[in-house]
ZAKE-178576 format. One record per residue (C-alpha): residue number from 0; residue in one letter; z, x, y. Coordinates in Angstrom, 2 decimals. Example, Ala and Ser with C-alpha at 12.3 -4.5 7.8 and 13.67 -1.06 7.14 Angstrom:
REM ZAKE-178576
0:a:7.80:12.30:-4.50 $
1:s:7.14:13.67:-1.06 $
***
This chain:
REM ZAKE-178576
0:m:-12.11:-34.32:-3.11 $
1:t:-9.62:-34.99:-0.32 $
2:i:-7.37:-37.96:-1.09 $
3:r:-6.70:-39.87:2.12 $
4:n:-5.45:-43.15:0.72 $
5:a:-4.37:-44.61:-2.60 $
6:l:-3.94:-48.09:-4.01 $
7:v:-0.69:-48.49:-5.95 $
8:t:-0.30:-51.57:-8.15 $
9:g:3.16:-52.63:-9.25 $
10:a:4.32:-50.97:-6.05 $
11:t:7.63:-52.81:-5.64 $
12:g:8.93:-51.85:-9.09 $
13:m:11.12:-48.91:-9.98 $
14:l:8.36:-46.43:-10.77 $
15:g:5.77:-47.84:-8.37 $
16:s:8.07:-47.64:-5.36 $
17:h:8.93:-44.01:-6.08 $
18:i:5.22:-43.22:-6.42 $
19:v:4.63:-44.79:-3.01 $
20:d:7.31:-42.54:-1.53 $
21:g:5.90:-39.48:-3.26 $
22:l:2.32:-40.11:-2.15 $
23:v:3.32:-40.71:1.46 $
24:g:5.41:-37.53:1.33 $
25:s:2.24:-35.70:0.26 $
26:g:0.28:-37.01:3.23 $
27:v:-1.49:-39.87:1.43 $
28:e:-1.60:-43.32:3.01 $
29:v:-0.86:-46.12:0.56 $
30:i:-2.09:-49.65:-0.03 $
31:a:0.77:-51.21:-2.00 $
32:t:0.22:-54.36:-4.02 $
33:d:2.54:-56.37:-6.23 $
34:l:3.24:-59.98:-7.14 $
35:a:6.91:-59.51:-6.21 $
36:p:7.74:-58.77:-2.56 $
37:p:9.61:-55.60:-1.55 $
38:e:13.37:-56.06:-1.96 $
39:k:16.02:-54.21:0.02 $
40:g:17.40:-51.31:-1.96 $
41:y:14.59:-51.48:-4.52 $
42:a:11.54:-50.93:-2.30 $
43:w:9.92:-47.74:-1.10 $
44:e:11.55:-45.85:1.76 $
45:a:8.31:-44.53:3.26 $
46:p:7.65:-45.47:6.91 $
47:a:5.81:-48.74:7.44 $
48:s:3.07:-46.91:9.35 $
49:a:2.01:-45.16:6.13 $
50:v:2.10:-48.18:3.79 $
51:t:-0.05:-51.31:3.92 $
52:y:1.50:-54.05:1.80 $
53:a:-1.07:-56.37:0.23 $
54:p:0.74:-59.01:-1.86 $
55:g:-1.19:-60.35:-4.80 $
56:d:-1.65:-60.83:-8.51 $
57:i:-3.28:-58.08:-10.55 $
58:r:-5.19:-60.86:-12.37 $
59:d:-7.02:-61.79:-9.13 $
60:k:-10.29:-59.95:-9.71 $
61:d:-11.62:-60.53:-6.19 $
62:l:-8.46:-59.19:-4.57 $
63:i:-8.25:-56.16:-6.84 $
64:g:-11.96:-55.44:-6.42 $
65:d:-11.55:-55.45:-2.64 $
66:l:-8.46:-53.22:-2.73 $
67:v:-10.05:-50.74:-5.14 $
68:a:-13.07:-50.43:-2.86 $
69:r:-10.77:-49.42:0.02 $
70:a:-9.05:-46.60:-1.89 $
71:d:-9.92:-43.02:-2.82 $
72:v:-7.78:-43.33:-5.96 $
73:v:-5.94:-46.09:-7.81 $
74:v:-2.46:-45.64:-9.27 $
75:h:-2.08:-48.54:-11.68 $
76:v:1.51:-49.28:-12.67 $
77:a:1.60:-53.11:-12.73 $
78:a:2.32:-54.45:-16.21 $
79:v:4.20:-57.03:-18.22 $
80:l:7.01:-55.27:-20.06 $
81:s:8.17:-56.20:-23.53 $
82:k:11.87:-56.98:-23.20 $
83:a:12.72:-58.07:-26.73 $
84:q:11.36:-58.26:-30.24 $
85:g:9.45:-61.51:-30.63 $
86:d:8.36:-61.89:-27.00 $
87:p:5.13:-63.93:-26.85 $
88:p:2.11:-61.62:-26.66 $
89:g:-0.02:-63.83:-24.40 $
90:p:1.21:-62.57:-20.99 $
91:i:1.10:-58.97:-22.21 $
92:m:-2.52:-59.31:-23.29 $
93:e:-3.53:-61.20:-20.16 $
94:v:-2.04:-58.76:-17.67 $
95:n:-1.88:-55.44:-19.47 $
96:i:-5.27:-55.64:-21.16 $
97:a:-7.56:-58.14:-19.42 $
98:a:-6.47:-57.42:-15.84 $
99:t:-6.42:-53.67:-16.43 $
100:h:-9.91:-53.82:-17.93 $
101:a:-11.12:-55.59:-14.78 $
102:l:-9.48:-52.91:-12.62 $
103:f:-11.22:-50.16:-14.61 $
104:e:-14.49:-52.02:-14.18 $
105:a:-14.02:-52.20:-10.40 $
106:a:-13.08:-48.52:-10.22 $
107:a:-16.10:-47.46:-12.28 $
108:r:-18.33:-49.51:-10.00 $
109:t:-17.03:-47.77:-6.86 $
110:g:-16.52:-44.31:-8.35 $
111:t:-12.75:-44.49:-7.77 $
112:k:-10.39:-42.32:-9.81 $
113:v:-7.67:-44.15:-11.77 $
114:v:-4.27:-42.74:-12.68 $
115:f:-2.43:-45.31:-14.78 $
116:a:0.92:-45.74:-16.44 $
117:s:0.66:-45.67:-20.20 $
118:s:3.69:-45.37:-22.46 $
119:g:5.21:-43.14:-25.08 $
120:s:5.35:-46.27:-27.23 $
121:v:1.66:-45.71:-28.09 $
122:y:2.77:-43.22:-30.74 $
123:g:4.56:-45.87:-32.78 $
124:p:8.13:-46.03:-34.12 $
125:n:10.85:-43.44:-33.66 $
126:r:10.74:-40.49:-36.03 $
127:d:13.62:-40.20:-38.46 $
128:a:15.86:-37.19:-38.01 $
129:v:16.15:-34.60:-40.77 $
130:d:19.76:-33.74:-41.62 $
131:g:20.81:-34.89:-38.16 $
132:t:18.15:-32.84:-36.37 $
133:p:15.34:-34.58:-34.45 $
134:a:11.85:-34.36:-35.92 $
135:p:9.24:-32.57:-33.77 $
136:a:8.32:-34.08:-30.40 $
137:f:5.28:-36.32:-30.10 $
138:v:2.21:-34.56:-28.69 $
139:e:-0.78:-36.16:-27.01 $
140:d:-3.08:-35.73:-30.02 $
141:d:-0.76:-37.54:-32.43 $
142:p:-2.19:-40.79:-33.86 $
143:s:-0.96:-44.30:-33.05 $
144:y:0.42:-46.56:-35.78 $
145:d:2.65:-49.62:-36.34 $
146:l:2.39:-50.71:-32.70 $
147:g:4.13:-53.70:-31.16 $
148:f:2.26:-55.86:-28.66 $
149:y:3.32:-53.88:-25.57 $
150:a:2.47:-50.54:-27.16 $
151:l:-0.81:-52.00:-28.40 $
152:s:-1.71:-53.07:-24.86 $
153:k:-1.17:-49.54:-23.57 $
154:h:-3.15:-48.05:-26.44 $
155:v:-6.03:-50.43:-25.69 $
156:n:-5.87:-49.42:-22.00 $
157:e:-6.43:-45.81:-23.04 $
158:l:-9.34:-46.77:-25.30 $
159:h:-10.93:-48.78:-22.49 $
160:a:-10.46:-45.91:-20.02 $
161:e:-12.08:-43.47:-22.43 $
162:a:-15.06:-45.79:-22.89 $
163:f:-15.47:-46.31:-19.14 $
164:g:-15.28:-42.56:-18.64 $
165:r:-17.83:-41.82:-21.34 $
166:l:-20.25:-44.65:-20.51 $
167:e:-19.72:-45.31:-16.78 $
168:g:-18.40:-42.00:-15.46 $
169:l:-14.89:-43.25:-14.65 $
170:s:-12.40:-40.50:-13.74 $
171:w:-9.04:-41.37:-15.32 $
172:v:-5.66:-40.03:-16.37 $
173:a:-3.20:-41.90:-18.61 $
174:l:0.41:-40.86:-18.02 $
175:r:2.52:-41.71:-21.07 $
176:c:5.95:-42.42:-19.65 $
177:s:9.20:-41.81:-21.47 $
178:a:12.51:-43.62:-20.80 $
179:m:13.08:-43.61:-17.05 $
180:f:16.40:-43.84:-15.23 $
181:g:17.50:-43.45:-11.64 $
182:s:17.61:-45.45:-8.44 $
183:r:15.98:-48.91:-8.31 $
184:l:16.64:-49.48:-12.03 $
185:r:16.68:-53.16:-12.99 $
186:m:18.41:-54.82:-15.91 $
187:g:15.18:-55.76:-17.70 $
188:l:13.97:-52.21:-18.27 $
189:t:14.38:-50.17:-21.44 $
190:t:17.24:-48.16:-19.98 $
191:r:19.22:-51.30:-19.03 $
192:w:22.20:-50.00:-21.07 $
193:l:23.06:-47.75:-18.14 $
194:l:23.69:-50.84:-16.02 $
195:s:25.35:-52.92:-18.72 $
196:v:28.04:-50.38:-19.63 $
197:l:29.05:-50.06:-15.98 $
198:d:29.07:-53.84:-15.53 $
199:d:31.31:-54.23:-18.59 $
200:v:33.92:-51.75:-17.35 $
201:e:33.99:-53.34:-13.91 $
202:a:34.54:-56.75:-15.54 $
203:g:37.52:-55.38:-17.44 $
204:r:35.73:-55.17:-20.79 $
205:t:35.09:-52.32:-23.18 $
206:p:31.32:-51.73:-22.99 $
207:r:29.41:-53.23:-25.93 $
208:v:25.99:-51.81:-26.76 $
209:d:23.71:-53.36:-29.37 $
210:g:21.93:-50.21:-30.41 $
211:d:22.16:-47.06:-32.48 $
212:p:24.31:-44.50:-30.64 $
213:n:22.59:-41.74:-32.61 $
214:g:19.06:-42.73:-31.67 $
215:g:17.49:-40.16:-29.36 $
216:l:15.37:-40.92:-26.31 $
217:d:13.54:-38.69:-23.84 $
218:w:15.29:-39.61:-20.57 $
219:i:13.37:-38.63:-17.44 $
220:h:14.54:-39.22:-13.89 $
221:v:12.22:-41.61:-12.08 $
222:a:11.68:-39.17:-9.21 $
223:d:10.38:-36.60:-11.69 $
224:a:8.12:-39.21:-13.31 $
225:a:6.75:-40.18:-9.91 $
226:e:6.05:-36.51:-9.16 $
227:c:3.78:-36.41:-12.22 $
228:f:1.76:-39.30:-10.81 $
229:v:1.48:-37.65:-7.39 $
230:r:0.24:-34.43:-8.99 $
231:a:-2.29:-36.34:-11.09 $
232:v:-3.57:-38.00:-7.91 $
233:t:-3.81:-34.91:-5.75 $
234:r:-5.13:-32.44:-8.35 $
235:d:-8.42:-32.14:-10.17 $
236:v:-7.30:-33.28:-13.62 $
237:p:-9.55:-33.80:-16.67 $
238:n:-9.75:-37.25:-18.25 $
239:g:-7.14:-37.88:-20.92 $
240:p:-3.50:-38.67:-21.69 $
241:i:-0.50:-36.64:-20.53 $
242:n:3.12:-37.15:-21.54 $
243:v:5.56:-37.74:-18.68 $
244:s:8.68:-36.36:-20.30 $
245:t:11.35:-33.69:-20.48 $
246:g:10.66:-32.66:-24.06 $
247:v:14.35:-33.14:-24.87 $
248:a:15.98:-35.85:-27.01 $
249:t:19.33:-37.21:-25.82 $
250:r:21.40:-39.54:-28.00 $
251:l:21.96:-43.02:-26.57 $
252:e:25.72:-42.53:-26.86 $
253:d:25.54:-39.30:-24.84 $
254:a:23.47:-40.98:-22.12 $
255:c:25.85:-43.94:-21.87 $
256:r:28.89:-41.68:-21.76 $
257:a:27.23:-39.55:-19.09 $
258:v:26.80:-42.54:-16.78 $
259:l:30.38:-43.68:-17.41 $
260:a:31.63:-40.16:-16.64 $
261:a:29.57:-40.06:-13.45 $
262:a:31.29:-43.28:-12.36 $
263:g:34.72:-41.91:-13.28 $
264:y:35.23:-44.56:-15.97 $
265:p:36.65:-44.28:-19.51 $
266:q:33.97:-43.42:-22.01 $
267:d:34.97:-45.82:-24.78 $
268:i:32.02:-47.86:-26.11 $
269:e:31.85:-50.50:-28.84 $
270:w:28.62:-50.13:-30.82 $
271:t:27.52:-53.38:-32.44 $
272:g:24.50:-52.03:-34.31 $
273:a:24.59:-50.27:-37.66 $
274:h:25.03:-46.52:-37.28 $
275:r:26.40:-43.39:-38.88 $
276:p:29.81:-42.20:-37.67 $
277:d:29.00:-38.48:-37.63 $
278:g:27.48:-38.35:-34.14 $
279:r:24.28:-36.65:-35.33 $
280:f:20.77:-37.83:-34.59 $
281:s:19.52:-40.62:-36.84 $
282:s:16.08:-40.81:-35.23 $
283:a:14.42:-39.76:-32.02 $
284:r:11.57:-40.55:-29.69 $
285:y:10.78:-37.65:-27.42 $
286:y:7.60:-36.07:-26.16 $
287:s:6.21:-32.61:-25.59 $
288:s:5.93:-31.77:-21.89 $
289:e:3.66:-28.79:-22.52 $
290:r:0.42:-30.44:-21.39 $
291:a:2.05:-31.72:-18.19 $
292:g:3.10:-28.16:-17.44 $
293:e:-0.34:-26.74:-18.12 $
294:v:-2.45:-29.41:-16.40 $
295:l:-0.15:-30.66:-13.63 $
296:g:2.11:-27.65:-13.13 $
297:f:5.01:-30.05:-13.74 $
298:r:8.52:-29.14:-14.80 $
299:p:11.29:-31.79:-14.75 $
300:a:13.77:-30.98:-12.02 $
301:t:16.64:-33.33:-12.88 $
302:d:18.76:-33.13:-16.03 $
303:v:20.58:-36.15:-17.41 $
304:s:24.04:-35.37:-15.99 $
305:i:22.81:-34.65:-12.46 $
306:g:20.51:-37.65:-12.61 $
307:m:23.37:-39.92:-13.66 $
308:d:25.43:-38.78:-10.68 $
309:a:22.60:-39.73:-8.34 $
310:f:22.03:-43.03:-10.16 $
311:v:25.69:-44.03:-9.84 $
312:a:25.68:-43.08:-6.14 $
313:w:22.67:-45.37:-5.58 $
314:r:24.29:-48.21:-7.52 $
315:n:27.51:-47.87:-5.53 $
316:a:25.53:-47.96:-2.30 $
317:m:23.77:-51.13:-3.49 $
318:k:27.12:-52.77:-4.30 $
319:g:28.39:-51.97:-0.82 $
320:a:25.23:-53.12:0.97 $
***
């Protein structure tokens, strides 16, 4: 099937805007929808002639039904993110589950393929390291357990997609995203530490991070993550989940020091959470990228140090804008 146009929800966010750019770069016209308007420096850079902006709320079933009917494929990124332990679950359930279910229903009705953003959080808590070495990476067939409300919402999305595929013929791909960094990063996202340590230095403070410096995350550059979505849109991909990852665990301390080094700042950090002083992994959350390579032909192109250089360059440009 030739993909001529795609609907992208959550299109003005960090990941969504990069997906818009990637799709347009692949010759696909985009209908971009989001509750928040495009903001200078954070929006897509694709030419206006290739992007139709349709502002709206993902919970508006009539609007979403109309937009889905106009698209060859839907890329669903819009979601309420869990920013802190104890956040009320209501908005997460309303947007991430109910509105996504309605979108799946509309797509099944029109025979429209759906590529949606899931999350590596569906696997559950970090795995403890063994003698300072990370446990094996999560793979797509691993079970889910001990889920918070955000992770639960993404897990339910996958269950709903599977049911719609099995019962209604929906074509779907769930892309389980790891920790993203890069241009258009906002303070509320999981990788907000990269912004906070730079802000602290520029305010004359030693950076303070409330986290475990020895906890490992799978840090993927947002442009690489967006490339996975573009490939899932433009290729014939079987229904199912795929990790969007590098397959490498990087300690939080190493990531924070990398961004400070990229900015030319001292790399001193005050860690306020409990941690071991030996600099070895205490736990890790990282994901096998093998299926993405096999199914999408994807290999991450940007390592952490190069990605941090580009991220700092973008942030400096934003400060000077």
